[in-house]
C-alpha positions as CSV (number, residue, x, y, z in Angstrom):
1,M,134.0,109.8,58.6
2,V,137.6,108.8,58.4
3,I,137.5,107.8,54.8
4,R,140.2,109.5,52.8
5,L,140.0,110.4,49.1
6,N,142.9,111.0,46.9
7,M,142.0,114.1,44.8
8,F,144.7,115.8,42.7
9,N,147.3,114.0,44.9
10,Q,145.9,115.5,48.1
11,N,144.3,113.6,50.9
12,I,140.9,115.2,51.7
13,S,138.7,113.8,54.4
14,I,134.9,113.7,53.8
15,D,134.4,115.5,57.1
16,S,136.6,118.4,56.2
17,L,135.0,118.7,52.8
18,L,131.5,118.8,54.3
19,K,132.7,121.4,56.8
20,Q,134.1,123.6,54.0
21,L,130.8,123.3,52.2
22,G,128.9,124.3,55.3
23,E,131.2,127.3,55.8
24,R,130.6,128.4,52.2
25,L,126.8,128.0,52.7
26,K,127.0,130.1,55.9
27,E,129.1,132.8,54.2
28,A,126.6,133.0,51.2
29,R,123.6,133.2,53.6
30,L,125.3,136.0,55.6
31,S,126.2,137.9,52.5
32,R,122.5,138.0,51.8
33,N,121.9,139.2,55.3
34,E,119.5,136.4,56.1
35,S,119.0,134.5,59.3
36,Q,119.2,130.8,59.6
37,E,115.5,130.8,60.4
38,L,114.5,132.7,57.2
39,F,116.8,130.6,54.9
40,A,115.5,127.4,56.4
41,Q,112.0,128.5,55.8
42,R,112.9,129.2,52.1
43,L,114.3,125.7,51.9
44,G,111.2,124.2,53.6
45,I,113.2,122.6,56.5
46,T,113.6,123.4,60.1
47,R,116.2,125.8,61.5
48,Q,117.9,122.9,63.2
49,S,118.2,120.9,60.0
50,Y,119.6,123.9,58.3
51,S,122.1,124.5,61.1
52,K,123.3,120.9,60.6
53,M,124.1,121.7,57.0
54,E,126.2,124.7,58.0
55,R,128.1,122.5,60.5
56,G,128.8,120.0,57.7
57,S,126.6,117.1,59.0
58,P,126.8,114.1,56.6
59,Q,123.1,113.4,57.4
60,A,121.9,116.5,55.4
61,P,120.0,115.3,52.4
62,I,121.5,116.2,49.0
63,G,118.2,117.6,48.0
64,N,118.6,120.3,50.6
65,W,122.0,121.2,49.3
66,L,120.6,121.4,45.7
67,A,117.7,123.6,46.9
68,A,120.1,125.9,48.8
69,S,122.3,126.1,45.7
70,N,119.3,127.0,43.7
71,I,118.3,129.8,46.1
72,L,121.8,131.2,46.0
73,G,121.9,131.1,42.2
74,R,124.7,128.4,42.2
75,L,122.8,125.4,41.0
76,E,124.7,125.2,37.7
77,N,127.8,124.4,39.6
78,W,126.4,121.0,40.4
79,N,126.3,120.1,36.7
80,N,129.8,118.6,36.7
81,I,129.4,116.5,39.8
82,L,130.0,112.9,39.0
83,A,130.3,113.7,35.3
84,E,132.5,111.5,33.1
85,S,136.1,112.4,32.9
86,D,137.4,114.2,29.9
87,N,140.2,111.8,29.4
88,L,140.2,111.2,25.6
89,F,142.2,108.0,25.9
90,E,139.5,106.5,28.2
91,Q,136.7,107.6,25.9
92,L,138.5,106.0,22.9
93,E,139.0,102.8,24.8
94,R,135.3,102.6,25.7
95,K,134.3,103.2,22.1
96,T,136.6,100.6,20.6
97,S,136.2,97.9,23.2
98,Q,133.6,95.4,22.3
99,R,130.8,94.8,24.6
100,Q,130.8,91.3,26.2
101,R,127.5,89.6,25.5
102,A,125.9,87.0,27.7
103,G,126.2,83.5,26.5
104,G,123.5,82.1,24.3
105,R,121.4,79.0,24.9
106,R,123.4,76.0,25.9
107,R,123.1,73.0,23.7
108,L,122.1,69.8,25.3
109,K,124.7,67.0,25.1
110,R,123.3,63.9,23.4
């Protein structure tokens, strides 16, 4: 994918991020001295599907990533993914702004 994200004033492509995740997954698997075949069996997927994860394929289901993180003891690291920002000003604004309500029944003109 060619989409670019602006994170912390750095342009990061989705492809490069997925490849980094795949490399980290591979390093973690190798540090455990496990083959792709064995790790894939533990995940309940084929070796080919697991290989795609290590290569950073965007088609790898998020559930597979979560299961791999669980096996590696890193599931808690996912806790902050898509969490609300800690910007106190935004939190205050959300609390103080009134919710817009849908309009009531319209009165018929006579």
